[in-house]
C-alpha positions, 0 to 999 in steps of 0.5 A: 285710550281710556285714561287711568289715575292710581291712588295708593300710599304705598309706592310699591303698590303704584309701581306694581300696577304700572308693571303687572298689567298691559294697559294698552291691551285694554285701551288704557293709559296710566295718566297720573297717580298720587300717594294720598287722597287730597293730592289725588283730588287736587290733581282730578279737579284739573285733569279728566280721567275715565278710571280711578283705582284707589286705596281706602286707608290713606292719610289726609283723605281716605279712599271713600272721601275721595270717591265722594268728592271726585264724583263731584268734580267728575260725575261719570268717572269709574271707581276701582277700589283697592283695600287690605280689609275684607269688612262689610262696612267698607264694601257697603260704603263703597257700593253706595258710591257706585264702584266697579269692583272692590279688590282685596290686596294682595291684588289678584292680577286675573281679577284686576284685568277681568274688572279692567276689561268689564270696566272698558266695555261699560265705557265703550257703551257710556253707561253712566254711574248712579250714587245709590245703594241699589245700584252699587249692590247691582254693579257688583252683583253683575260683575260677579255673575258676568265673570262666573258665566264667562269663566273669568273667576275662580270657583272658590273666589265665586263661592265666597263672593256669592255668599257674601252678596247673598246670591242663592245658589244652594241646588245642585244644577243650573240653567241659564236664560237671556231676555233681549229686547231690540226695541225700547227696553227702558224699564224692563229689568226693573219689571222683570226683577219684580216679577221674580222677586219672590223666586229665590232659586232665580238670579237676575242681572245685566250682562256686558252686552246689555242683556238680561240674564236669569240663572235658575238654580234648581233640582234638575228633575224633568218637573222642575226642568218643565216648570222652568220652561213654562215660567220663561213662557209666562214671563215672555207672554207677560213682557211681550205685551208692552215690549213686543220685540222681547225674545228669550233664549235658553240654554240647557239645564246642566248638572253642576254649577261648574257647568253654568257657562255652557248654559249661558253660551247656549242661551246667547246662541239660541237668541241668534236664531230669531233671525231664522224663527222670528215668530218664536218667542222663547228659543231653546236647544230642543226647539231648535233640534225639533225645528231642523237646526241640529248641528249634527252635520256641522263639519266646519272647523270654526277655528279656522274661520275665526282666524281668517276673520281676525286676519281680514283675509277675504279670499282665503275665507272664500276659498275655505268655504268653497273647499269645506262644503265641496268635500261634503256635497256628496255625503249630505243631503241638500237639506243637511247642506243648507242647515250647515249653512244657516249654522255658519251664518249664525256663527259669523254674526256671533263672532263679529259681535263678540269682537264689536260687542254691538248688535249686527243683525242687519248684515246677517238678515239678507245673507240668511235669506240668500242661504234659504232661497239657494236653489243650486250648490254654487248659490248656497256657497256664494251666499256664505261667501258673500256673508263672510266678505260682509263680516270682514268688511265690517271689521275693516270699516270699524278701523277708525284710524286710516293709518292701521288700514294702510299698515294692514294692506302693507302687511298683506303685500309685503309680510315676507319681507322685514317688518317692523313698527320702527320701519313702518313708523318711518314710512308713515312718519309716526313714532313706532311706540304710538303706532304700536298703540294705534294698531293694538287699539284697532286691532285688538292684537300686538303688532308682533302677534298680529304678524306672527299669526298672519305669517303662520297662516300663509305658511300652512297654505304653502305646507298643504299645497306645495312641495317646498321644504320647510326652511324654504317656506319659512323664508318665503313668509318672512322667518329667516331663523328656521328655529324661530319659525318652528317655535311660532309655528307650534305656538299657533298651530300646536305641531311642528310645520314637519308634523303639519306637512305630513298630517295636516 
């Protein structure tokens, strides 16, 4: 758990921060708090923490002085500022000290949670802070643009902050490109920034994955679009002289700034196809379609696959792969089946990387080759089943605490029985609260969420494949109250179990 220290001279703010955020869901815990900067500094001199959340205006020592002194004691501490003042001087000085975000009171919970999520990712990657003006400005720029492209910030809030940060977004249309280097990326960001410095319609920043993101804000004519692609090719040609492993993924030019997240997601996905087309230095959707990887025939309900990955159910995932491909083997050409299989491998890779926030290319290189080498339908299916199994094994190996792994195996065997943190805690000789924290940290879900999702998946199988009545299936998967089963089923599936049995 990352340790959080809160400083504010208003007790109700501190109390509110304890209550309004599920800290454990971010892998964090509040270890202490103080009512002024002086008391906080005294505590920080003997208590290591990862994140400092502090007000600016406080008696005895203000927040900016506290940050300055705290950095001497704990140089790598991450800092989030709270303030009732929307003033440039406060923000400018905060940026000079290297902060994660500058949040205005009253606190916007979604913005706070988004900031905590991004800060946790940085801590996971051990990004060390620097204390200079340019770095501080870049941190806020990275934060704002990343939240915008991942749909974590309201349009009005983004417009205000973009204007304040002097981000140029005046044209009506937008396209996003991503530059990634699998080799040594040292100095590449600065070089790209220098090369694009005079082009006001381009914004450059680092996202949470460490990729260099280029946002093009242009008038969406065919001439401008071609100029953009020519510019990306020229950038690639120059960068790959010193960084030969660098590749660029480009999303489509979108009509309207609010479509920027779609272009960003497409650029991310385009980069995944480097595994299939290693000689392409710039990959965009038009190229992918010309190369025959159009997803027009993609028939997979990926939401179901994602659930099976999260539930770590290798056997059911293998069955699902075979069932889906069996249903379409007679209606598609061998080439279309193979293209769909390649798309599935790419999505497995993206799903795992979205969970682990790390590059997992090595797992999928062999899988892609197996798909490309498949000479029969059965070989194609087995190749995908192997990729699915390796995806889940990667997650299982990531469970650092062996107790959680044992709990997951226990759930798999005994999901129809009474299960609770109290019972399992007694079984494994752990306090139930501590076991709950471990479980959440390792799986990304609360114990209750995981159990309900797991039971509902098992219920769906029985609803599809048996003639049992709904109340019998409810008991078979561990729900003794049929009404509660209906409620949970609707929550996770969207329809009642009765409707699912008829239409599912």
